[in-house]
DSSP file (Angstrom, degrees, kcal/mol; ACC not computed):
  #  RESIDUE AA STRUCTURE BP1 BP2  ACC     N-H-->O    O-->H-N    N-H-->O    O-->H-N    TCO  KAPPA ALPHA  PHI   PSI    X-CA   Y-CA   Z-CA
    1    1 A X     >        0   0    0      0, 0.0     4,-1.9     0, 0.0     5,-0.2   0.000 360.0 360.0 360.0 -45.9   39.5  -17.5    5.6
    2    2 A X  H  >  +     0   0    0      1,-0.2     4,-2.4     2,-0.2     5,-0.2   0.857 360.0  55.3 -62.6 -35.6   39.6  -21.3    5.3
    3    3 A X  H  > S+     0   0    0      2,-0.2     4,-2.3     1,-0.2    -1,-0.2   0.885 106.6  50.4 -65.2 -39.0   41.3  -21.6    8.7
    4    4 A X  H  > S+     0   0    0      2,-0.2     4,-2.2     1,-0.2    -2,-0.2   0.909 111.0  48.4 -66.0 -42.5   38.6  -19.6   10.4
    5    5 A X  H  X S+     0   0    0     -4,-1.9     4,-2.5     2,-0.2     5,-0.2   0.913 111.1  50.8 -63.9 -42.4   35.9  -21.9    8.9
    6    6 A X  H  X S+     0   0    0     -4,-2.4     4,-2.1     1,-0.2    -2,-0.2   0.912 110.5  48.9 -62.2 -42.1   37.8  -25.0    9.9
    7    7 A X  H  X S+     0   0    0     -4,-2.3     4,-2.2     2,-0.2    -1,-0.2   0.873 109.7  52.9 -65.7 -36.4   38.1  -23.7   13.5
    8    8 A X  H  X S+     0   0    0     -4,-2.2     4,-2.5     2,-0.2    -2,-0.2   0.942 110.4  46.2 -63.8 -47.2   34.4  -22.9   13.6
    9    9 A X  H  X S+     0   0    0     -4,-2.5     4,-2.6     1,-0.2    -2,-0.2   0.875 111.2  52.8 -64.6 -35.9   33.5  -26.4   12.5
   10   10 A X  H  X S+     0   0    0     -4,-2.1     4,-1.8    -5,-0.2    -1,-0.2   0.900 109.7  49.1 -63.9 -40.1   35.9  -27.9   15.0
   11   11 A X  H  X S+     0   0    0     -4,-2.2     4,-1.3     2,-0.2    -2,-0.2   0.926 112.0  47.9 -64.4 -45.2   34.3  -25.8   17.7
   12   12 A X  H  X S+     0   0    0     -4,-2.5     4,-1.2     1,-0.2     3,-0.4   0.909 111.7  50.0 -62.9 -42.5   30.8  -26.9   16.7
   13   13 A X  H  < S+     0   0    0     -4,-2.6    -1,-0.2     1,-0.2    -2,-0.2   0.835 105.8  56.5 -66.4 -31.4   31.9  -30.5   16.6
   14   14 A X  H  < S+     0   0    0     -4,-1.8    -1,-0.2     1,-0.2    -2,-0.2   0.809 104.4  53.9 -70.1 -26.8   33.4  -30.2   20.1
   15   15 A X  H  < S+     0   0    0     -4,-1.3     2,-0.5    -3,-0.4    -1,-0.2   0.808  92.7  82.5 -74.2 -29.0   30.0  -29.1   21.4
   16   16 A X  S  < S-     0   0    0     -4,-1.2     2,-0.1    -5,-0.1     0, 0.0  -0.650  81.0-138.2 -79.5 123.1   28.3  -32.2   20.0
   17   17 A X     >  -     0   0    0     -2,-0.5     4,-1.7     1,-0.1     3,-0.2  -0.326  18.2-113.6 -79.1 163.0   28.8  -35.0   22.4
   18   18 A X  H  > S+     0   0    0      1,-0.2     4,-2.3     2,-0.2     5,-0.1   0.814 115.1  59.7 -64.1 -30.9   29.6  -38.5   21.4
   19   19 A X  H  > S+     0   0    0      2,-0.2     4,-2.0     1,-0.2    -1,-0.2   0.902 104.2  48.4 -66.7 -40.4   26.3  -39.7   22.6
   20   20 A X  H  > S+     0   0    0      2,-0.2     4,-2.1     1,-0.2    -1,-0.2   0.875 111.2  51.0 -69.0 -34.7   24.4  -37.4   20.3
   21   21 A X  H  X S+     0   0    0     -4,-1.7     4,-1.7     2,-0.2    -2,-0.2   0.904 109.7  50.1 -66.0 -39.5   26.5  -38.6   17.4
   22   22 A X  H  < S+     0   0    0     -4,-2.3     4,-0.5     1,-0.2    -2,-0.2   0.868 108.8  52.9 -65.7 -34.9   25.8  -42.2   18.3
   23   23 A X  H >< S+     0   0    0     -4,-2.0     3,-0.9     1,-0.2     4,-0.3   0.904 109.5  48.3 -65.7 -40.9   22.1  -41.3   18.4
   24   24 A X  H >< S+     0   0    0     -4,-2.1     3,-1.2     1,-0.2    -1,-0.2   0.809 101.5  64.0 -69.5 -28.5   22.3  -39.9   14.9
   25   25 A X  T 3< S+     0   0    0     -4,-1.7    -1,-0.2     1,-0.3    -2,-0.2   0.663  89.4  69.5 -72.1 -12.9   24.1  -42.9   13.6
   26   26 A X  T <  S+     0   0    0     -3,-0.9    -1,-0.3    -4,-0.5     2,-0.2   0.762  89.8  75.3 -72.7 -23.8   21.1  -45.1   14.3
   27   27 A X  S <  S-     0   0    0     -3,-1.2     2,-0.1    -4,-0.3     0, 0.0  -0.588  86.3-113.5 -92.7 151.6   19.1  -43.4   11.6
   28   28 A X     >  -     0   0    0     -2,-0.2     4,-1.9     1,-0.1     5,-0.2  -0.319  26.5-112.1 -76.7 164.8   19.6  -44.1    7.9
   29   29 A X  H  > S+     0   0    0      1,-0.2     4,-2.6     2,-0.2     5,-0.2   0.877 117.3  57.2 -64.1 -37.0   20.9  -41.4    5.5
   30   30 A X  H  > S+     0   0    0      1,-0.2     4,-2.4     2,-0.2    -1,-0.2   0.928 107.6  45.5 -61.6 -45.8   17.6  -41.3    3.8
   31   31 A X  H  > S+     0   0    0      1,-0.2     4,-2.2     2,-0.2    -1,-0.2   0.850 111.8  52.9 -68.7 -32.4   15.7  -40.4    7.1
   32   32 A X  H  X S+     0   0    0     -4,-1.9     4,-2.6     2,-0.2    -2,-0.2   0.915 109.6  48.9 -65.7 -41.8   18.4  -37.8    7.9
   33   33 A X  H  X S+     0   0    0     -4,-2.6     4,-2.8     2,-0.2     5,-0.2   0.923 111.1  49.5 -63.2 -43.2   17.9  -36.2    4.5
   34   34 A X  H  X S+     0   0    0     -4,-2.4     4,-2.5     1,-0.2    -1,-0.2   0.908 111.9  49.1 -61.3 -41.8   14.2  -36.1    5.0
   35   35 A X  H  X S+     0   0    0     -4,-2.2     4,-2.4     2,-0.2    -2,-0.2   0.912 112.5  47.0 -65.0 -42.2   14.7  -34.6    8.4
   36   36 A X  H  X S+     0   0    0     -4,-2.6     4,-2.6     2,-0.2    -2,-0.2   0.923 113.8  47.3 -66.5 -43.2   17.0  -31.9    7.1
   37   37 A X  H  X S+     0   0    0     -4,-2.8     4,-2.5     2,-0.2    -2,-0.2   0.904 112.4  50.2 -66.1 -39.4   14.8  -31.1    4.2
   38   38 A X  H  X S+     0   0    0     -4,-2.5     4,-2.2    -5,-0.2    -1,-0.2   0.916 111.0  49.1 -62.8 -42.4   11.8  -30.9    6.5
   39   39 A X  H  X S+     0   0    0     -4,-2.4     4,-2.7     2,-0.2    -2,-0.2   0.916 111.2  49.5 -62.9 -42.5   13.7  -28.6    8.8
   40   40 A X  H  X S+     0   0    0     -4,-2.6     4,-2.8     1,-0.2     5,-0.3   0.904 109.2  52.3 -64.3 -39.6   14.7  -26.4    5.9
   41   41 A X  H  X S+     0   0    0     -4,-2.5     4,-2.4     1,-0.2     5,-0.2   0.907 112.3  45.8 -62.1 -40.2   11.1  -26.2    4.7
   42   42 A X  H  X S+     0   0    0     -4,-2.2     4,-1.9     2,-0.2    -2,-0.2   0.915 113.4  49.4 -67.2 -41.9   10.0  -25.1    8.1
   43   43 A X  H  X S+     0   0    0     -4,-2.7     4,-0.8     1,-0.2    -2,-0.2   0.916 122.7  31.6 -65.3 -43.0   12.8  -22.6    8.5
   44   44 A X  H  X S+     0   0    0     -4,-2.8     4,-1.0    -5,-0.2    -1,-0.2   0.751 117.6  55.5 -88.6 -23.8   12.1  -21.0    5.1
   45   45 A X  H  X S+     0   0    0     -4,-2.4     4,-2.6    -5,-0.3     5,-0.2   0.832  98.6  62.2 -76.2 -32.6    8.4  -21.6    5.0
   46   46 A X  H  X S+     0   0    0     -4,-1.9     4,-2.2     1,-0.2     5,-0.2   0.957 107.2  41.5 -59.9 -54.1    7.7  -19.8    8.3
   47   47 A X  H  X S+     0   0    0     -4,-0.8     4,-2.5     1,-0.2    -1,-0.2   0.853 113.2  56.5 -62.4 -31.8    8.9  -16.4    7.1
   48   48 A X  H  X S+     0   0    0     -4,-1.0     4,-2.2     2,-0.2    -2,-0.2   0.925 108.3  45.8 -64.0 -43.5    7.2  -17.0    3.8
   49   49 A X  H  X S+     0   0    0     -4,-2.6     4,-2.2     2,-0.2    -2,-0.2   0.884 112.2  51.7 -66.3 -37.5    3.9  -17.5    5.5
   50   50 A X  H  X S+     0   0    0     -4,-2.2     4,-2.2    -5,-0.2    -2,-0.2   0.900 109.3  50.5 -63.9 -40.6    4.5  -14.5    7.7
   51   51 A X  H  X S+     0   0    0     -4,-2.5     4,-2.3     1,-0.2    -2,-0.2   0.891 108.7  51.8 -64.8 -39.0    5.2  -12.5    4.6
   52   52 A X  H  X S+     0   0    0     -4,-2.2     4,-1.7     2,-0.2    -1,-0.2   0.909 109.9  48.4 -64.9 -41.1    2.0  -13.6    3.0
   53   53 A X  H  X S+     0   0    0     -4,-2.2     4,-1.7     1,-0.2    -1,-0.2   0.889 111.5  50.2 -67.2 -36.2    0.0  -12.6    6.0
   54   54 A X  H  X S+     0   0    0     -4,-2.2     4,-2.4     1,-0.2    -2,-0.2   0.878 107.2  54.4 -66.9 -36.1    1.7   -9.2    6.0
   55   55 A X  H  X S+     0   0    0     -4,-2.3     4,-2.6     1,-0.2    -1,-0.2   0.864 105.4  53.5 -64.8 -34.5    0.9   -8.8    2.3
   56   56 A X  H  X S+     0   0    0     -4,-1.7     4,-2.0     2,-0.2    -1,-0.2   0.892 108.5  49.5 -66.4 -38.1   -2.8   -9.5    3.1
   57   57 A X  H  X S+     0   0    0     -4,-1.7     4,-1.9     2,-0.2    -2,-0.2   0.920 112.1  48.0 -64.3 -42.4   -2.6   -6.7    5.7
   58   58 A X  H  X S+     0   0    0     -4,-2.4     4,-2.4     1,-0.2    -2,-0.2   0.913 109.9  52.3 -63.4 -42.1   -1.0   -4.4    3.2
   59   59 A X  H  X S+     0   0    0     -4,-2.6     4,-2.3     1,-0.2    -1,-0.2   0.865 107.0  53.2 -63.7 -35.6   -3.7   -5.3    0.6
   60   60 A X  H  X S+     0   0    0     -4,-2.0     4,-2.0     2,-0.2    -1,-0.2   0.902 109.7  48.3 -64.4 -40.4   -6.4   -4.5    3.1
   61   61 A X  H  X S+     0   0    0     -4,-1.9     4,-2.4     2,-0.2    -2,-0.2   0.889 110.9  50.6 -65.6 -39.1   -4.9   -1.0    3.6
   62   62 A X  H  X S+     0   0    0     -4,-2.4     4,-2.9     2,-0.2    -2,-0.2   0.895 108.4  52.3 -65.3 -39.9   -4.6   -0.5   -0.1
   63   63 A X  H  X S+     0   0    0     -4,-2.3     4,-2.5     2,-0.2    -1,-0.2   0.906 110.5  48.1 -63.4 -40.3   -8.3   -1.5   -0.5
   64   64 A X  H  X>S+     0   0    0     -4,-2.0     4,-2.2     2,-0.2     5,-0.7   0.920 112.5  48.8 -64.3 -43.2   -9.2    1.1    2.1
   65   65 A X  I  X>S+     0   0    0     -4,-2.4     5,-2.2     1,-0.2     4,-0.6   0.908 113.9  47.1 -61.2 -42.7   -7.1    3.7    0.4
   66   66 A X  I  <5S+     0   0    0     -4,-2.9     5,-0.4     1,-0.2    -2,-0.2   0.895 118.2  39.1 -67.2 -41.2   -8.7    2.9   -3.0
   67   67 A X  I  <5S+     0   0    0     -4,-2.5    -2,-0.2    -5,-0.2    -1,-0.2   0.742 131.3  20.6 -85.2 -22.2  -12.3    2.9   -1.7
   68   68 A X  I  X5S+     0   0    0     -4,-2.2     4,-1.0    -5,-0.2    -3,-0.2   0.825 125.0  35.7-112.9 -50.5  -12.1    5.9    0.6
   69   69 A X  I  X<S+     0   0    0     -5,-0.7     4,-2.4    -4,-0.6     5,-0.2   0.905 110.3  55.4 -82.1 -42.0   -9.2    8.2    0.0
   70   70 A X  H  ><S+     0   0    0     -5,-2.2     4,-2.3     1,-0.2     5,-0.2   0.906 107.9  48.6 -63.0 -41.8   -8.8    8.2   -3.8
   71   71 A X  H  > S+     0   0    0     -5,-0.4     4,-2.3     1,-0.2    -1,-0.2   0.899 111.7  51.1 -62.9 -36.5  -12.5    9.2   -4.5
   72   72 A X  H  X S+     0   0    0     -4,-1.0     4,-2.2     2,-0.2    -2,-0.2   0.900 110.2  49.0 -65.8 -39.1  -12.1   12.1   -1.9
   73   73 A X  H  X S+     0   0    0     -4,-2.4     4,-2.1     2,-0.2    -1,-0.2   0.894 110.0  51.6 -66.7 -38.9   -9.0   13.3   -3.6
   74   74 A X  H  X S+     0   0    0     -4,-2.3     4,-2.2     2,-0.2    -2,-0.2   0.915 109.4  50.1 -61.8 -42.5  -10.7   13.2   -7.0
   75   75 A X  H  X S+     0   0    0     -4,-2.3     4,-2.5     1,-0.2    -2,-0.2   0.894 109.2  51.3 -64.5 -39.0  -13.6   15.2   -5.6
   76   76 A X  H  X S+     0   0    0     -4,-2.2     4,-2.5     2,-0.2    -1,-0.2   0.888 108.4  52.4 -64.1 -37.4  -11.1   17.8   -4.2
   77   77 A X  H  X S+     0   0    0     -4,-2.1     4,-2.4     2,-0.2    -2,-0.2   0.906 109.5  48.8 -62.6 -41.8   -9.5   18.0   -7.6
   78   78 A X  H  X S+     0   0    0     -4,-2.2     4,-2.7     2,-0.2    -2,-0.2   0.917 110.5  51.2 -63.7 -42.5  -12.9   18.7   -9.1
   79   79 A X  H  X S+     0   0    0     -4,-2.5     4,-2.5     1,-0.2    -2,-0.2   0.918 109.9  49.8 -59.0 -43.9  -13.6   21.3   -6.5
   80   80 A X  H  X S+     0   0    0     -4,-2.5     4,-2.3     1,-0.2    -1,-0.2   0.928 111.5  48.5 -61.4 -45.2  -10.2   23.0   -7.3
   81   81 A X  H  X S+     0   0    0     -4,-2.4     4,-2.4     1,-0.2    -2,-0.2   0.910 111.9  49.3 -62.9 -42.3  -11.0   23.0  -11.0
   82   82 A X  H  X S+     0   0    0     -4,-2.7     4,-2.5     1,-0.2    -1,-0.2   0.907 111.6  48.4 -64.9 -40.8  -14.4   24.4  -10.5
   83   83 A X  H  X S+     0   0    0     -4,-2.5     4,-2.2     2,-0.2    -1,-0.2   0.880 111.6  49.6 -69.5 -35.7  -13.1   27.2   -8.3
   84   84 A X  H  X S+     0   0    0     -4,-2.3     4,-2.0     2,-0.2    -2,-0.2   0.934 113.5  46.2 -64.9 -44.6  -10.4   28.1  -10.7
   85   85 A X  H  X S+     0   0    0     -4,-2.4     4,-2.4     1,-0.2    -2,-0.2   0.890 109.5  55.4 -64.4 -38.1  -12.9   28.2  -13.5
   86   86 A X  H  X S+     0   0    0     -4,-2.5     4,-2.4     1,-0.2    -1,-0.2   0.920 107.1  50.1 -59.3 -44.8  -15.2   30.3  -11.3
   87   87 A X  H  X S+     0   0    0     -4,-2.2     4,-2.3     1,-0.2    -1,-0.2   0.894 110.3  49.4 -61.9 -40.3  -12.5   32.9  -10.8
   88   88 A X  H  X S+     0   0    0     -4,-2.0     4,-2.6     2,-0.2    -1,-0.2   0.906 111.2  49.1 -65.4 -40.4  -11.8   33.1  -14.5
   89   89 A X  H  X S+     0   0    0     -4,-2.4     4,-2.6     2,-0.2    -2,-0.2   0.888 110.4  51.1 -67.7 -38.0  -15.5   33.5  -15.3
   90   90 A X  H  X S+     0   0    0     -4,-2.4     4,-2.4     2,-0.2    -1,-0.2   0.927 111.1  48.7 -62.3 -44.4  -15.8   36.3  -12.6
   91   91 A X  H  X S+     0   0    0     -4,-2.3     4,-2.1     1,-0.2    -2,-0.2   0.932 113.2  46.5 -61.3 -45.3  -12.8   38.0  -14.2
   92   92 A X  H  X S+     0   0    0     -4,-2.6     4,-1.5     1,-0.2    -1,-0.2   0.880 111.0  53.1 -63.7 -37.5  -14.4   37.8  -17.7
   93   93 A X  H  < S+     0   0    0     -4,-2.6    -1,-0.2     1,-0.2    -2,-0.2   0.902 110.4  47.1 -64.2 -40.9  -17.7   39.0  -16.3
   94   94 A X  H  < S+     0   0    0     -4,-2.4    -2,-0.2     1,-0.2    -1,-0.2   0.897 116.5  43.3 -67.9 -39.8  -16.1   42.1  -14.8
   95   95 A X  H  < S+     0   0    0     -4,-2.1    -1,-0.2    -5,-0.2    -2,-0.2   0.677  93.0 100.8 -81.0 -16.8  -14.1   42.9  -17.9
   96   96 A X     <  -     0   0    0     -4,-1.5    -4,-0.0    -5,-0.2    -3,-0.0  -0.462  43.4-178.7 -75.5 138.2  -17.0   42.2  -20.3
   97   97 A X        +     0   0    0     -2,-0.2     2,-0.4     5,-0.0    -1,-0.1   0.618  57.6  92.7-106.5 -19.9  -18.9   45.3  -21.7
   98   98 A X     >  -     0   0    0      1,-0.1     4,-1.9     2,-0.0     5,-0.1  -0.628  67.0-148.6 -79.1 128.9  -21.4   43.4  -23.9
   99   99 A X  H  > S+     0   0    0     -2,-0.4     4,-2.2     1,-0.2     5,-0.2   0.824  96.0  55.3 -69.8 -31.0  -24.6   42.7  -21.9
  100  100 A X  H  > S+     0   0    0      2,-0.2     4,-2.0     1,-0.2    -1,-0.2   0.909 110.7  45.0 -67.3 -41.2  -25.3   39.4  -23.8
  101  101 A X  H  > S+     0   0    0      2,-0.2     4,-2.3     1,-0.2    -2,-0.2   0.848 111.1  54.0 -71.1 -32.9  -21.9   38.0  -22.8
  102  102 A X  H  X S+     0   0    0     -4,-1.9     4,-2.4     2,-0.2    -2,-0.2   0.911 109.0  48.6 -64.7 -40.9  -22.4   39.3  -19.3
  103  103 A X  H  X S+     0   0    0     -4,-2.2     4,-2.2     2,-0.2    -2,-0.2   0.891 110.9  50.7 -65.1 -38.7  -25.7   37.4  -19.1
  104  104 A X  H  X S+     0   0    0     -4,-2.0     4,-2.3     2,-0.2    -1,-0.2   0.904 110.9  48.8 -64.3 -40.6  -24.0   34.3  -20.4
  105  105 A X  H  X S+     0   0    0     -4,-2.3     4,-2.5     2,-0.2    -2,-0.2   0.888 109.6  52.0 -66.1 -38.4  -21.2   34.6  -17.8
  106  106 A X  H  X S+     0   0    0     -4,-2.4     4,-2.1     2,-0.2    -2,-0.2   0.890 109.8  49.1 -65.7 -37.5  -23.8   35.0  -15.1
  107  107 A X  H  X S+     0   0    0     -4,-2.2     4,-2.3     2,-0.2    -2,-0.2   0.921 112.0  48.8 -65.0 -42.4  -25.6   31.8  -16.2
  108  108 A X  H  X S+     0   0    0     -4,-2.3     4,-2.7     1,-0.2    -2,-0.2   0.875 109.4  53.0 -64.5 -37.1  -22.2   30.1  -16.2
  109  109 A X  H  X S+     0   0    0     -4,-2.5     4,-2.5     2,-0.2    -1,-0.2   0.898 108.7  49.6 -64.1 -39.8  -21.5   31.4  -12.7
  110  110 A X  H  X S+     0   0    0     -4,-2.1     4,-2.1     2,-0.2    -2,-0.2   0.909 112.2  47.8 -65.3 -41.3  -24.8   30.0  -11.5
  111  111 A X  H  X S+     0   0    0     -4,-2.3     4,-2.5     2,-0.2    -2,-0.2   0.920 113.0  48.2 -64.3 -43.0  -24.0   26.6  -13.0
  112  112 A X  H  X S+     0   0    0     -4,-2.7     4,-2.8     2,-0.2    -2,-0.2   0.884 109.3  52.9 -66.4 -37.5  -20.5   26.7  -11.5
  113  113 A X  H  X S+     0   0    0     -4,-2.5     4,-2.4     2,-0.2    -1,-0.2   0.918 110.6  47.7 -62.7 -42.3  -21.9   27.6   -8.1
  114  114 A X  H  X S+     0   0    0     -4,-2.1     4,-2.4     2,-0.2    -2,-0.2   0.920 113.0  48.4 -63.2 -43.2  -24.3   24.7   -8.3
  115  115 A X  H  X S+     0   0    0     -4,-2.5     4,-2.7     2,-0.2     5,-0.2   0.893 111.0  50.5 -65.2 -38.9  -21.5   22.3   -9.3
  116  116 A X  H  X S+     0   0    0     -4,-2.8     4,-2.5     2,-0.2    -1,-0.2   0.918 111.8  47.4 -64.9 -42.9  -19.2   23.6   -6.5
  117  117 A X  H  X S+     0   0    0     -4,-2.4     4,-2.3    -5,-0.2    -2,-0.2   0.903 113.0  49.2 -64.4 -39.9  -22.0   23.1   -4.0
  118  118 A X  H  X S+     0   0    0     -4,-2.4     4,-2.2     2,-0.2    -2,-0.2   0.935 114.1  44.3 -65.4 -46.0  -22.7   19.6   -5.4
  119  119 A X  H  X S+     0   0    0     -4,-2.7     4,-2.4     2,-0.2    -2,-0.2   0.875 112.6  53.1 -67.1 -36.3  -19.0   18.6   -5.3
  120  120 A X  H  X S+     0   0    0     -4,-2.5     4,-2.4    -5,-0.2    -1,-0.2   0.911 110.2  46.7 -64.1 -42.0  -18.5   20.1   -1.8
  121  121 A X  H  X S+     0   0    0     -4,-2.3     4,-2.1     2,-0.2    -2,-0.2   0.894 112.5  50.2 -66.0 -39.2  -21.5   18.1   -0.5
  122  122 A X  H  X S+     0   0    0     -4,-2.2     4,-2.2     2,-0.2    -2,-0.2   0.890 111.1  49.3 -66.1 -37.8  -20.1   14.9   -2.1
  123  123 A X  H  X S+     0   0    0     -4,-2.4     4,-3.0     2,-0.2     5,-0.2   0.923 109.6  50.9 -67.0 -43.2  -16.7   15.5   -0.6
  124  124 A X  H  X S+     0   0    0     -4,-2.4     4,-1.3     1,-0.2    -2,-0.2   0.901 111.7  48.1 -60.8 -39.5  -18.1   16.1    2.9
  125  125 A X  H  < S+     0   0    0     -4,-2.1     4,-0.4     1,-0.2    -1,-0.2   0.900 114.5  45.9 -66.4 -39.7  -20.1   12.8    2.5
  126  126 A X  H >< S+     0   0    0     -4,-2.2     3,-0.8     1,-0.2    -2,-0.2   0.858 110.6  52.9 -71.2 -35.0  -16.9   11.0    1.4
  127  127 A X  H 3< S+     0   0    0     -4,-3.0    -1,-0.2     1,-0.2    -2,-0.2   0.765 104.2  57.0 -72.7 -24.4  -14.8   12.5    4.1
  128  128 A X  T 3<        0   0    0     -4,-1.3    -1,-0.2     1,-0.2    -2,-0.2   0.587 360.0 360.0 -82.7 -10.0  -17.2   11.4    6.8
  129  129 A X    <         0   0    0     -3,-0.8    -1,-0.2    -4,-0.4    -2,-0.1   0.512 360.0 360.0 -65.1 360.0  -16.9    7.7    5.8
């Protein structure tokens, strides 16, 4: 492993001409360090800034999901609950022999029908946004 690394560095050094080495020797170690640190900041800061901009795009999508899709899903859940309850009340109404309980079930069916229509209209309005 060490031999491969040594050969790689030898290859890289052979690519660097003597003139470029002489040019670098004109600068102090301090300025070379500043240049290297600046280069590293640019190299690692660029992808960081790209990641931040991508996170803003993701956050915009999440905000759309939160403001548009989640309320529509909640309304669909309410519709499902109302229709299940409606089916149970219809079943109880059919099986009931007491007229007072039948009247109570009919009133509950009317209330559930109104609630289903209200939730359906709210869902249609939310789905059209």
